[in-house]
N, C-alpha and C positions, 0 to 999 in steps of 0.2 A: 772944385765945386762938388758938393755931396749929391748922391743920387736923388734925394728928395727935392733939392733945389733944381736939378736938371729937369725932373718931371714937371715941376710947377712952371718952369720957363717954357717948355715945349707945349704944355697944356694951354697956355695963354696965346702963344704965337701960332702953333700948328696943332689944333685940337684933333684933326683927322689922323695925324701921324702918331698920336700918343700910344695907341694900341701896339703899333709896330715897335716903338721904343721900349715899351715895357717887356715885350716878348724878347727883344734883343738883350736887355739887361738881365732878365731871368735866365736866359740861355747861357750868357757869359758867366754868371755867378755859379750856376749848376755845373758848368764845365770846369770852372776853376778849382772846384773841390768836390770830392765824393765822400759821403759818410756811409759806413757800413756797420752793421751790428748783428750779433748772433750769440749763440750759446755753445760752449764746448762741453761735451758729455762723454762719459765712459760708455763704450760700445756695449758691454755685456750687462752692466747693472743700471745703466741710464741715469747715473748720479752726476751732478755737475762737477767739473774739474776746476778747482780754484787755482789761481796763480799760473795758469797756462800762458805761455808766450805767444803773442799774436803780432806778427811784424811783416813788413814788406821785404822780400828777399833782396839781399845785398845792400840793404840800407840800415840805418839806425831808427827808422820810423816804426813805432809799434806801441803795444800796450800789453796789459795782463788782464786775465779774467778775474771777476770779483767772486765773492763767496757763493753766488748763484751760478757761477760758470759763464756769466755774460760779459760782453765787451762792446765798446763802441770805438771806432777808429776813423779819424778824418784823414783822407788821402788827397794830396795835391795833384793837379792835372798832369804833372810830369811823371807820376807814378801809377796812373789809373790803368795802364796796360801791363803792369808788373804782376808778380805772383805773391799771393798771401801764404805765409808759412805759419802753421799752428803746431806747437810742440809742447810737451810737458815731460819732465823727467820720469822715466819708467813707462812711457807710452810711445806708440808709433807717431810719426810725423805726417801731417797732411799738408800738401802743397796745392793751392787752388789758384788758377789764373783768375785775376780780378774780374775779367770779362765774363767768367762763368760762375761768379759768386752767387749763391742762392740763399737768401736769408730765411726762406720758408722752412728749411730743414736744419736741425742742429748739426754741428760739426762733431763727428764721432771719432774718438781716438781709442785704439786698442792697446791694452796693457802689453808691454814688451820688456821682458827681463832676461838678461844673459846670466848663465850660471858661472860660478867661479871655476868649475871644471872645464868650461869651454875655452878658457884662456890657454893658448898654446905656448909651449916653451920657445923662447926666442934666443937668438945668438947673443944679444947683449943682456947681461944679468939685470933683472928688474927687482925693485924692492918688493918684498912679500908681505910685510906686516903693515898694519894701519899706521903705526908710528913712522916707519920708514917712508911710506908713500907721502904722508903729509910733509915730512922733512924735505923730501925730493921736490914736492910742489913749491915749497917756500924757496928752495934753492933756485928753482926755475922762474921765480917771479920777475927778475930783470928781463927775461925773454918773453914772458906771457902778458905782463902788464904794459900799459902805454909808456913808451920811452921818450916821447916828445910832448910839447904843450898841446892842449885841446880845451875846448869849451863844450859843456853839455847843457842842453836846454831841458827843463823838466817841470813837472807839476807836483806841488807839495800840498798835502792835506794834513793839517794839524788838528787833532781832536782831543778834547779833555772831557771826561765823563765820570760820574759815579756809577753805582750799580743799577740806577734807575733811568738815567737820561743824560743827554749831552749837556754840558755846561759851557762849552767853549768850542768854537770851530773857526779855523782860518784856512782858506784855500788861495794859493799863490802860484804864479809862474816864477821859476827861479833859473839862474844861470850859475854854473860852477866852472871856474877856471882852474886848471891844474897844469903845472909845468912838466909833470911826468913823474914816474915812479922813483927815479934816482935822487930826487931832492926832497927835503923835509916839507911835509904838508903845512905845518904851522906857519912857515915863511913863504911858501910858494903855492898856496891854494887859496882862492878867493871865492866868495859867494855873493850873489846879488839877488835881491827880490825885484823882479822886473814889473810884475803886475799883480793885483790882488782881485780875487773874484768874490770872496765872502769873508766877513769878519763879524762873528756874533759872539758876544761875551756876556754870560749870565752868572759868572762866579761871584761869590760873596767877597767883599773887599775887606772884611774885618778880621784878617788873619794876623793876630798878634804874634804868633810863632814866627811867621815869615818876617814880620817887622823886627822882631828880636834878633833873628839871624842876620838881617841887614845891618842893624846897629853893631852887632858883635864883629862883623866882617869889615865894616867901613869906618869904625872908630876905635879909639885906644882903650875904651872902658868896656866892661862886661855888663850885660843886662839880663835879668831873669824875667821870662814872660809872666811869672806869677806876680811880679811887682808892677805890671802894667795894667791899665784899664782902658777900654776902648774910648771912653769919653776924654781921655787925656791926650789922644793921638789924632792929629789932623788927618782927614781923609786923603788929602793930597800926598802926605808922607806915606800913608799906607799903599797908595797906588804906585808910588815910586819904588817902594820896597818890593811890591809884587812883580813889577816889571823887571827889577834887578834879579829876582829869583827866577822868573821865566827865562831870562837869557842865560842864567847860570845853569839851570837844570835842562832846559829844552831848546837852547839856542842851536842853530844849525852847525856852529863850529864844533859842537860835541860829536856829531855824527861824522863829519868829514875830517876834522883836524885832530880828533881825539883817539884814544886807545881802541874804541869799538870799531873803528875802520881798520881792522887788525891786519889785513893783508897789504893795504896801501901804506900803512904806517908801521910795518914790521920792524923797521930799523930805528924806531923812536925809543926814547928813554923809557925803560921798564915796560916795553911793548908786551901785550898779552901773548902774542905768538913770536916773541923774541928768542934770544939765545937760551933762556930757561924754560922754554915752552913745555918740555916733558916733565918738569917739576910740578907744574900746576895742571897739566892736561895729559890724558892718555887717549890714544886713538885705536879703535878696533875695526878692522876691515869686515864689513857686513856682507856685501854682495856686489855684483856688477850689473848695472842697469844700462838702458839705452836712452840716448837723448839726441834727437835730430840725426839719427843713423850713426851715432858715435858711441863707443863704449865709455862707461862712466863708473868710477869707483864710488860706492856709497860707504862712508866711513863714520862710525859712531864716535862722538866725543864724550869722554867720561872723565871723572875726577882724577887728579893726580895726588901726590903725597901732600903738597902744600896748598893752602887756600889761594884763591884768585882775589886780587884787589885792584881797584881803579885809581886809587891815590887822588881822589877828588878833593880839592881845597875846600875846607869848611864843612865837609860832609863825611860821616863815617861810612865809607863805601868799600869796606873790606870784608874779608871773611866769607867768601863764596866758593862753591864748587861749580864747575862748568858742566853742561850737558848739551847734547844736540847732535847735529849731523853736518858733515862737509862732503861735497860732491866734487870729484876731481876727474878730469878727462884722462882716459887711459893712454891716449897716443902722445900727448905733449905735457901732461901734468898741470894743465891750466885749471885754476879754480873756477868752477861753474856756479856753485851755490853754497852759502853758509846758513845754517839754522843754529842759533846759539842762545843759550840761556844761562844766567848766573843765579844760582839758588843759594839762599842763606845756609851756611854750614857751621860757622863758629857759634858758640853759645851766645855771644854778645849780639851777633847779627840775627840769629833766630829770634831772640827776644825782641830786638828792635823792629824787625820786619813784621812780626805778629802784632805787636802793640800799635805801631804807627800805620801800617799798610794793610793788615789783614791778609797778607800773602807772603810766601817764602820765595817767590820768583821776583827778583828785583829788576832784572833787565832781560828783555826778550828781543832778539835781533835777527832779521833775515836780510841777507844781501844776495841778490841774483845778478850774475854777470852775463853780458852778451858779447859774442865775438864780432869784431868789426875791423876790417883791414888787418886781420891776423893778430889783433890784440884784444884783451878782455877789459871791457868797460862796465862800470856799474849800470844796471838796467832798472832794477827795482829794489827799494830799501824799505823795510818795515822795522820800526823801533817802538817798543812799548816799555813803559816804566811806571811804577806807582808814584804818587805825588802826595806829599804831606800838606794837609790843609787843617784849619782850625775852625770848624763850624758846628752848628747843632748844639745839643745839650752839653752843658759844662758841669762835669761831675765834681763834687766836693769831697767825696770819700770813696772807699772801695765798693761799698754797696751801691752807690749812685753810678759808679763806673760800670758795674754789671748791668744796671738798668739802661745806661746809655748805649752799651754794646747791643743789648737786646732790641732796642727800638730805633737806633740811629745808624746801624751798619750800612744800610743802603745809601744813606746820605753822607756818611762821614768819610768813606774811603774813595779816593779819586785815583785815576790813572790816565796817563797821556799816551797817545798813539801818534806817531809821525810816519806818513807814507810818502815816498817820492818815486815818481815814474819818470824816467828819462826817455825822451822821444826824439832827440836829435843830437848829433855829435858834429862839432865843427873842428876840422883839423887844418883848414887853410890858414896860413900864417897872416895873410893880409886881413882876412876877416877877423881873426883873433885880435890883431893889433888895433883894429878899428873899434872893437868892443871894449878893449881895455882902456881906451881914452876916456870913456864915460866914468862917472863916479859910481863906485860899487858900495852897496849897503846891504848887510846881511840881516837886518832887523825885520823879522817876520811879524812882529807884534805891533807895529805902527800902521794903522789903516792908510790905504792909498785910494785915489779915485778909481771908480770902476770904468773900464774901457770895454764897452760892449763889442766893438768891432774886433778887438784883439781876441776875445774869448770865442768868437764865432768860428775861428779857424784853428784853435789851439786844442791839442789832445789832452784829455783829462782822465783821471781814474773814475770808472763807473762805480757808484755806490751800490751796495746790496739793497734789496727791497726793504729789509728791516732798518738798515741805517738811514735810508732815504726818508722813512717815516719819522725817525727821531730828528733828523736834520730839519725837516719841514716844521716840526713842532718847535724846535729851537728858533728857527728864523721868525716864526709868527710871534713867539713870546718875546724875542729880542726887539721886534718892531714895537710891540706894546710897551715894553720896558722903557725904550728910548722916548716914547711919547709921554 
């Protein structure tokens, strides 16, 4: 029986006792869960620290700070006497007993950097160059990555926008099952969308380019978009083509089962960090930082002699140079964090990226790992990529193309961002078996009923203040649009 029904029943039968019942219920609910929030700030310059890790010690429960350095974390009753750990690469670590947590003052972290000169000579020879350190870290992946099956529970925020506003937003709770590092992800990794919190879509559906791609990939004959007119294509077929393209470009399988999950899938066919890694990437040791009281190599990723390619079916996804950073623990060579970009490098890709996307950065990826029970599990994933759409002014010649670029740039160019925060890890085999008996569906683009009770106890990513305003505007416009 729901709480509301219980209250109504007691109100009719025992009106004098209703106050005591309400007090009891409120006390039980407040005891069952505690919500804390605060801001993480640099001690010396008082600037917000983005992407700082905030978690309960010795658990997988946690979150990361947003662009404003702020976070919200829901804590279950069994953990309310534990310790909160706040850390960020290159900073000191704060450990706060939850009983002493004070939301009235920011959490200050002090910059903490170790010098390369501080590294002492050890009995066992250690790799000295960035290339050798990365190769050693890849060699140690069977020891540092999960070696048995597990399920992670997480929160997904999928955003699509142009340079002015959000056009599409999805927020979901997801589960990811993985058999472990030693088996191929394509066959032994599953994803399920458990619940949906938001689904607002204001995109134009008259994308003839997407429809053309759909026809060319799913039929035996070739179609040129110049030969199509919007009036000739049914809206239902356009919607079908757009969903096909959404799954192809932004489906969750790309993040978890594809090449961009480069450490998990290092043994995959033509893996980015596979046996030819040094042909397409070079790694330069920058410095040694501190993270949660452990030394950490900071290594720059630079271009190799050959271009990087993703070998995506139906899309020219080749001709890139890589750039970014990889952070590796000094003591056991475990990967802590990857910041990775693919930048157009070949003549063909430069021209394509500029013309279609107005950017040379085609893929931007961040994967942050968290140690749990001696293994490194994904903790936070950020993936950004431009997306081709066909909207706005339709130019008929070069002169009109220049006019279109001048007036429609903010509307024409879209990009998609997917963020995933994992807040729980299940390694109990009985619990895993029970979850796997249910049907699993990774389609994040199909709306599901909203479950208010579920979301009242689930940890989510906190939006920045600027993003919250854009999301509120999108939700209002979506409501009007549906009416």
